[in-house]
C-alpha positions as CSV (number, residue, x, y, z in Angstrom):
1,M,55.1,13.9,-269.8
2,A,55.1,11.3,-272.7
3,R,58.9,11.8,-273.1
4,F,59.5,10.6,-269.6
5,L,59.6,7.0,-268.5
6,T,58.8,6.1,-264.9
7,K,60.4,3.1,-263.0
8,E,60.1,2.1,-259.4
9,L,63.0,2.6,-257.0
10,G,64.4,-0.9,-256.2
11,K,67.6,-3.0,-256.3
12,G,67.9,-2.7,-260.1
13,T,67.4,1.1,-260.2
14,W,69.4,1.9,-257.1
15,P,72.6,2.8,-259.1
16,D,70.5,5.3,-261.1
17,F,69.1,6.9,-257.9
18,V,72.6,7.1,-256.5
19,R,73.9,9.1,-259.6
20,I,71.3,11.8,-259.2
21,M,71.8,11.9,-255.4
22,E,75.5,12.3,-255.7
23,K,75.0,15.0,-258.3
24,H,73.0,17.0,-255.7
25,N,75.1,16.1,-252.7
26,G,72.5,13.8,-251.2
27,V,69.7,16.4,-251.6
28,W,68.7,18.9,-249.0
29,G,71.8,18.8,-246.9
30,G,72.5,15.0,-247.3
31,C,69.0,13.8,-246.5
32,W,69.1,11.0,-249.1
33,C,65.3,11.1,-248.8
34,V,65.2,9.4,-245.4
35,A,63.5,12.2,-243.3
36,F,60.0,10.7,-243.6
37,H,61.3,7.2,-242.7
38,L,62.1,8.5,-239.2
39,K,59.7,8.0,-236.3
40,A,58.9,10.8,-233.9
41,G,61.8,11.2,-231.6
42,E,64.2,9.3,-233.9
43,S,67.0,11.7,-234.9
44,N,68.9,11.9,-238.2
45,S,72.1,11.1,-236.3
46,E,70.7,7.6,-235.6
47,T,70.4,6.8,-239.3
48,R,73.8,8.1,-240.4
49,P,75.2,7.7,-242.9
50,H,72.0,8.3,-244.8
51,R,73.1,6.7,-248.0
52,A,73.7,3.4,-246.3
53,Y,70.4,3.6,-244.4
54,K,68.5,4.4,-247.6
55,E,70.2,1.5,-249.4
56,R,69.2,-0.9,-246.6
57,L,65.6,0.3,-246.8
58,V,65.5,-0.1,-250.6
59,R,67.1,-3.6,-250.6
60,A,64.5,-4.7,-247.9
61,N,61.7,-3.3,-250.0
62,K,60.8,-0.7,-247.4
63,S,61.4,2.4,-249.4
64,H,59.4,3.3,-252.6
65,A,59.6,6.0,-255.2
66,A,58.6,6.6,-258.7
67,L,61.8,7.5,-260.6
68,V,61.4,9.7,-263.7
69,Y,63.9,8.9,-266.5
70,D,64.8,10.9,-269.5
71,G,66.9,8.4,-271.4
72,A,69.3,6.6,-269.0
73,D,69.2,9.4,-266.4
74,V,66.9,9.9,-263.5
75,V,65.7,13.5,-263.6
76,G,63.4,13.4,-260.5
77,W,61.3,11.3,-258.3
78,C,58.3,11.1,-256.0
79,Q,58.6,9.1,-252.7
80,F,55.5,7.2,-251.6
81,G,54.7,4.4,-249.2
82,P,52.3,3.3,-246.4
83,P,52.4,5.2,-243.1
84,A,54.2,2.4,-241.3
85,E,57.1,2.9,-243.8
86,L,56.9,6.7,-243.8
87,P,55.8,7.6,-240.2
88,G,57.6,11.0,-240.1
89,R,55.6,14.2,-239.6
90,M,52.3,12.5,-239.2
91,G,51.5,14.0,-235.8
92,R,49.4,16.9,-237.0
93,L,47.1,14.7,-239.1
94,G,45.1,13.8,-236.1
95,K,44.1,17.4,-235.5
96,L,42.2,17.3,-238.8
97,G,40.0,14.5,-237.5
98,A,40.9,12.3,-240.5
99,A,41.7,8.6,-240.5
100,S,45.2,7.6,-241.5
101,P,45.6,7.0,-245.2
102,D,46.7,3.8,-246.8
103,W,49.5,5.6,-248.6
104,R,51.5,8.8,-248.3
105,I,53.2,10.8,-251.0
106,T,55.9,12.6,-248.9
107,C,58.3,14.4,-251.2
108,F,59.5,15.1,-254.6
109,F,62.9,16.0,-256.1
110,V,63.7,17.3,-259.5
111,D,67.2,17.7,-260.9
112,R,68.2,21.4,-260.7
113,D,68.9,21.4,-264.5
114,R,65.4,19.9,-265.3
115,R,63.0,22.0,-263.4
116,K,59.8,23.4,-265.0
117,E,59.7,20.6,-267.5
118,G,56.9,18.5,-266.0
119,V,59.1,16.1,-264.1
120,A,57.2,16.4,-260.8
121,E,53.9,15.8,-262.6
122,A,55.3,12.7,-264.3
123,A,56.6,11.5,-260.9
124,L,53.2,12.0,-259.2
125,A,51.4,10.2,-262.0
126,G,54.0,7.4,-261.8
127,A,53.5,7.0,-258.1
128,L,49.8,6.8,-258.4
129,G,50.2,4.1,-261.0
130,L,52.5,2.1,-258.8
131,I,50.0,2.5,-255.9
132,A,47.2,1.2,-258.1
133,A,49.3,-1.8,-259.0
134,R,49.6,-2.6,-255.3
135,G,45.8,-2.5,-254.7
136,G,45.2,1.2,-254.4
137,G,43.5,2.9,-251.5
138,T,43.4,6.3,-249.8
139,V,46.4,8.4,-250.7
140,D,47.5,11.6,-249.0
141,G,49.8,14.3,-250.4
142,Y,51.3,17.3,-248.6
143,P,51.7,20.1,-251.2
144,I,52.4,23.8,-250.7
145,A,49.6,26.3,-251.2
146,T,51.5,28.9,-253.3
147,R,48.3,31.0,-253.7
148,G,49.6,32.0,-257.2
149,K,52.6,33.7,-255.8
150,P,56.2,33.0,-256.9
151,Y,57.8,30.3,-254.9
152,S,61.3,28.9,-255.2
153,S,61.2,25.5,-256.8
154,S,63.9,24.3,-254.5
155,F,61.5,24.5,-251.6
156,L,58.6,22.7,-253.3
157,F,59.5,19.3,-252.0
158,G,55.9,18.6,-251.3
159,G,54.7,19.6,-254.8
160,T,52.0,22.2,-255.4
161,E,48.3,22.2,-254.7
162,S,47.5,22.7,-258.4
163,M,49.5,19.7,-259.4
164,F,47.7,17.5,-256.9
165,A,44.3,18.9,-257.8
166,E,44.9,18.2,-261.5
167,L,45.2,14.5,-260.6
168,G,42.0,14.4,-258.6
169,F,43.2,15.2,-255.1
170,R,40.9,17.2,-252.8
171,R,41.9,19.4,-249.9
172,L,41.5,17.7,-246.6
173,G,42.9,20.6,-244.4
174,S,45.9,22.7,-243.6
175,L,49.0,22.1,-241.6
176,G,50.1,25.6,-240.8
177,T,50.0,28.6,-243.2
178,S,51.1,27.0,-246.4
179,K,51.2,23.2,-246.0
180,L,48.1,21.3,-247.0
181,V,46.8,17.8,-246.8
182,M,45.2,16.6,-249.9
183,R,43.6,13.2,-250.4
184,R,42.2,11.0,-253.1
185,V,41.2,7.4,-253.5
186,V,43.2,5.3,-256.1
187,R,41.4,2.3,-257.4
188,S,43.3,-1.0,-257.7
189,R,44.6,-1.5,-261.2
190,A,42.9,-5.0,-261.2
191,T,39.6,-3.4,-260.2
192,A,39.9,-0.7,-262.9
193,S,40.7,-3.2,-265.6
194,R,37.5,-5.2,-264.9
195,K,35.2,-2.1,-265.4
196,P,33.4,-2.2,-268.8
């Protein structure tokens, strides 16, 4: 992971994000990483074109991601944000009897030419660092429980259970047969730096 640099998605890094998105046709059928920004009942058609919608969110500081760079190129990212910013697909969390988290890690993307190089792990670590810099709190992730079986990397948009576990997340419950909710508390970077 040391070979990668992580930067936050923002006005200055937007052009780099656009390059990887265009290379992959907007990712997952033109999503442009907006699906989790949609509230229940809000359709994708209401936010079309997705690229313009995503850019508006980024410029308004309402869309966050840890972008992973190798040199000048973004090779992947991890989207994160508070539930108010990423309300999509939260309905089933109530069935687990858990309080809403302070932060959500909703999805990952890795350049198809750079998979299995540790990009997703670098993105997750980068997102946790950015969350710590914003005061930390309870963080939920929604990885896939692969149960040691082969799984197409193109469908691992939620990451893997083992990747989250390695960074201190604990299983909170299941959302169906393979989707999990994992949680950890991230300390504020200011708090952590005051510890002896």
